[in-house]
C-alpha positions in Angstrom: 31.9 18.3 14.4 30.3 21.5 14.2 26.3 19.6 13.8 27.7 17.3 16.4 28.2 20.1 18.8 25.2 22.4 18.2 22.4 18.8 18.0 23.7 18.6 21.6 22.3 22.1 22.8 19.8 21.4 20.7 16.4 21.6 23.6 14.1 19.6 20.9 17.5 16.3 21.0 17.6 15.4 24.4 18.7 12.1 23.6 22.4 13.0 22.0 22.8 14.4 25.5 22.0 11.5 27.5 23.8 9.7 25.2 26.6 11.4 25.6 26.7 11.8 29.9 25.9 7.4 29.8 29.3 7.3 27.6 31.1 9.3 30.3 29.0 7.4 33.1 29.6 4.3 31.3 33.4 4.8 31.3 33.9 5.4 34.9 32.4 1.5 35.0 35.0 0.4 32.3 38.0 1.9 34.0 38.0 0.8 37.5 36.9 -2.6 36.6 38.3 -2.8 33.2 41.4 -2.7 35.2 40.6 -5.8 37.5 39.2 -7.9 34.4 42.7 -7.1 32.0 45.3 -7.2 34.9 43.5 -11.0 36.5 42.6 -11.7 32.5 38.8 -12.5 33.4 37.9 -11.2 30.5 36.7 -14.3 28.2 34.8 -14.3 31.9 32.9 -11.5 32.0 32.4 -12.4 27.5 30.3 -16.0 29.3 28.7 -13.9 31.9 27.0 -11.1 29.3 26.1 -13.9 26.6 24.3 -15.8 29.5 21.2 -13.2 30.4 19.4 -14.7 27.6 18.3 -16.9 29.2 17.4 -14.1 32.6 15.9 -12.6 29.6 13.9 -15.0 28.0 12.4 -16.8 31.4 11.4 -12.9 31.8 9.5 -12.3 28.6 8.3 -15.5 29.2 7.2 -15.7 32.7 5.3 -12.5 32.1 3.2 -13.1 28.9 2.0 -16.0 30.3 1.2 -14.0 33.1 2.7 -16.3 36.0 5.1 -13.3 36.9 2.8 -9.7 35.5 5.2 -7.5 34.3 8.2 -9.0 35.4 10.9 -6.8 34.2 13.2 -8.5 31.5 16.1 -7.0 33.3 15.2 -9.0 36.0 15.7 -11.9 35.3 18.8 -11.0 33.1 20.4 -9.7 36.7 19.5 -13.3 38.2 21.5 -15.0 35.4 24.0 -12.8 35.1 24.8 -13.6 39.0 23.4 -17.4 39.1 26.6 -17.6 36.0 28.7 -16.0 38.2 28.9 -16.9 41.0 29.1 -21.1 38.9 32.0 -20.2 37.3 33.8 -18.7 40.1 33.3 -21.9 42.3 34.2 -23.7 39.0 37.7 -21.0 38.7 38.5 -21.4 42.0 37.8 -25.2 43.0 38.7 -27.1 39.7 40.7 -24.1 36.8 41.6 -26.7 34.7 38.3 -27.0 33.9 37.8 -23.3 34.1 37.6 -23.1 29.6 34.5 -25.8 29.9 32.5 -24.5 32.0 32.8 -20.8 30.8 32.0 -22.2 27.2 29.0 -24.4 28.8 27.6 -21.4 29.9 28.0 -19.0 27.5 26.3 -22.1 25.0 23.2 -23.1 28.3 22.2 -19.8 28.6 21.2 -18.9 25.4 19.8 -22.1 24.6 17.7 -21.5 27.7 16.9 -18.1 26.5 15.8 -19.4 22.7 13.7 -21.8 24.5 12.2 -19.4 26.7 11.8 -17.0 23.4 10.0 -19.9 21.6 7.6 -20.9 23.9 7.0 -17.4 25.0 2.7 -16.3 22.8 3.5 -12.7 20.8 6.4 -11.0 19.5 9.2 -10.7 21.8 12.2 -9.5 20.6 15.4 -10.4 23.6 18.5 -8.6 20.9 17.3 -5.0 21.8 17.9 -6.0 24.9 21.2 -8.0 25.2 22.0 -5.2 21.6 20.9 -1.9 23.4 21.2 1.6 21.9 23.2 4.2 23.5 20.8 7.4 21.9 18.3 4.9 24.0 19.3 6.1 27.4 16.3 7.7 29.7 17.5 9.3 32.5 16.3 7.1 35.1 19.1 4.4 33.3 21.2 7.9 34.1 20.6 7.2 37.5 20.7 4.0 38.0 24.8 3.6 36.1 25.3 7.1 38.7 24.4 4.9 42.2 26.8 2.0 40.2 29.1 4.3 39.5 28.8 5.5 42.9 29.2 1.8 44.5 32.0 0.7 42.4 34.1 3.5 43.1 33.3 3.7 46.9 34.0 -0.1 46.9 37.3 0.0 45.1 38.8 3.1 46.7 37.6 1.1 50.3 39.9 -2.6 48.7 42.2 -1.2 46.9 44.9 -2.3 48.9 43.2 -6.3 48.7 41.9 -6.3 45.1 45.0 -5.2 43.6 47.2 -8.0 45.5 44.9 -10.2 44.1 45.2 -9.1 40.8 49.1 -8.9 40.3 49.9 -11.8 42.4 47.1 -14.0 44.5 49.1 -16.7 46.3 51.4 -14.3 47.6 48.3 -12.4 48.9 46.6 -15.2 50.5 50.4 -16.1 51.8 49.3 -12.1 54.0 46.8 -13.1 54.6 44.7 -11.3 51.8 40.8 -12.9 51.4 41.8 -13.6 47.3 38.7 -16.2 46.9 35.9 -13.7 48.4 37.6 -11.0 46.0 37.5 -13.1 43.3 33.4 -13.7 43.5 33.0 -10.3 44.6 34.6 -9.3 41.5 32.4 -11.3 39.2 29.6 -10.4 40.0 29.6 -6.7 40.4 31.0 -7.4 37.3 28.2 -8.5 36.5 25.3 -6.9 37.5 27.1 -3.8 35.5 27.2 -5.2 32.2 24.1 -6.4 32.6 23.1 -2.9 33.1 26.0 -1.1 30.4 25.0 -4.1 27.5 21.2 -3.1 28.3 22.3 0.6 27.3 25.2 0.5 25.5 25.3 -2.6 23.7 26.7 -6.2 23.8 29.3 -5.4 21.9 30.6 -2.5 23.4 30.7 -3.9 26.9 33.1 -7.2 26.2 35.6 -4.3 23.9 35.3 -1.6 26.7 36.0 -3.5 29.5 39.3 -4.7 27.7 40.7 -2.0 24.9 40.0 1.2 27.3 42.3 -0.4 30.4 44.7 -2.5 27.9 45.7 1.0 26.4 46.0 2.5 30.1 48.5 -0.6 30.4 51.1 0.4 28.0 51.8 3.8 30.4 50.0 2.4 34.1 52.3 1.3 37.0 50.0 0.4 38.9 46.2 -0.7 38.8 45.3 2.8 40.0 46.9 4.8 37.0 45.1 1.9 35.2 41.5 2.7 36.6 41.9 6.4 36.1 43.6 5.6 32.5 40.2 3.2 30.8 38.5 5.7 31.9 39.7 8.8 30.8 40.7 6.9 27.4 37.0 5.1 27.7 35.9 8.3 28.2 38.0 10.0 24.9 37.2 6.8 23.0 33.4 7.3 24.0 33.0 11.3 23.1 35.5 11.7 19.5 32.9 7.8 18.1 30.6 9.6 19.1 30.9 13.0 17.3 31.9 10.7 14.7 29.4 8.6 14.6 26.9 11.4 13.8 28.9 12.7 11.3 29.1 9.6 9.5 25.3 8.8 9.9 26.3 5.4 11.4 25.9 2.8 14.4 27.3 5.1 17.5 28.6 2.0 19.6 30.1 0.8 16.9 32.0 3.5 16.4 33.4 3.9 19.6 34.5 -0.1 19.7 36.6 0.8 16.2 38.0 3.2 17.9 39.2 2.3 20.7 40.5 -0.9 18.9 42.6 1.6 16.1 44.1 3.0 19.2 44.7 -0.2 21.6 46.0 -1.5 18.2 48.6 1.4 16.7 49.6 1.7 21.0 50.8 -2.3 20.8 52.7 -1.3 18.0 54.7 1.6 19.3 55.3 -0.8 22.6 56.2 -3.5 20.5 59.1 -1.2 18.5 59.7 0.3 21.6 60.6 -2.5 23.5 62.8 -3.9 20.2 64.4 -1.0 19.8 65.7 -1.2 23.9 67.0 -5.0 23.4 68.6 -4.2 20.6 70.2 -1.1 21.5 71.6 -3.2 24.9 73.0 -6.3 22.6 74.9 -3.1 20.9 76.2 -1.6 24.0 76.1 -5.5 25.9 79.4 -7.0 27.0 82.0 -7.7 24.3 84.4 -10.7 25.2 88.3 -10.0 24.5 89.4 -11.3 20.7 
């Protein structure tokens, strides 16, 4: 731990500080978006979007390398495919619920396949894996600025539309009866999640994004009483997991993102076990103190 703290204040190692700041900024997104993703149980949608962006990355690499659109950044293609994938999945989820799983899997597979085809035809060497499986230790100051802007936008939207988001997340039918535009909120949630997933996976990696969208908020859900509590608790836990994982990965000389996910997963499983034991104990006590039939 002392070695990690020393590295944080070492002027010759700015990447260590950038990684920590990126993790803390990402925690805000993981908390705010992760709570909604967890409550609405749309983690599978986020996973499909995060894999489908390979198609956009491959297309951008191909257009740039062939001179059709010189200098086109791969992240632009990723954003385009992410928003398209979110739109398709959202439309089908709203209009044909029984086909949702099929469409999610289709978008997942087609997006990745299109990316592979574009990359196969791209002149020279192209490595899309660096965009799908980013390294948090390579985050730059420009990346931190982008994360901060996205954080501010997501927090502002969550604060401004919190009552509508909470109502549609917990009881969509009742919210619709009360006049809440649940369909618009669902589509907006998918669009914001798509943008965040692209940005986050480029910086911290695909595996870490999918895990951290669910594990911190899921852990916070054991003690939270409302959606706001899950958002704040998820952000705090995500920050704690990130700091612990970064310090442990530095000490053990292991991949930072993977260690963060292992820490988050271990805490979530432990919290799940404690909650299950507690629920069983309460049921047993309730059975022992319940009314008894007269002999």
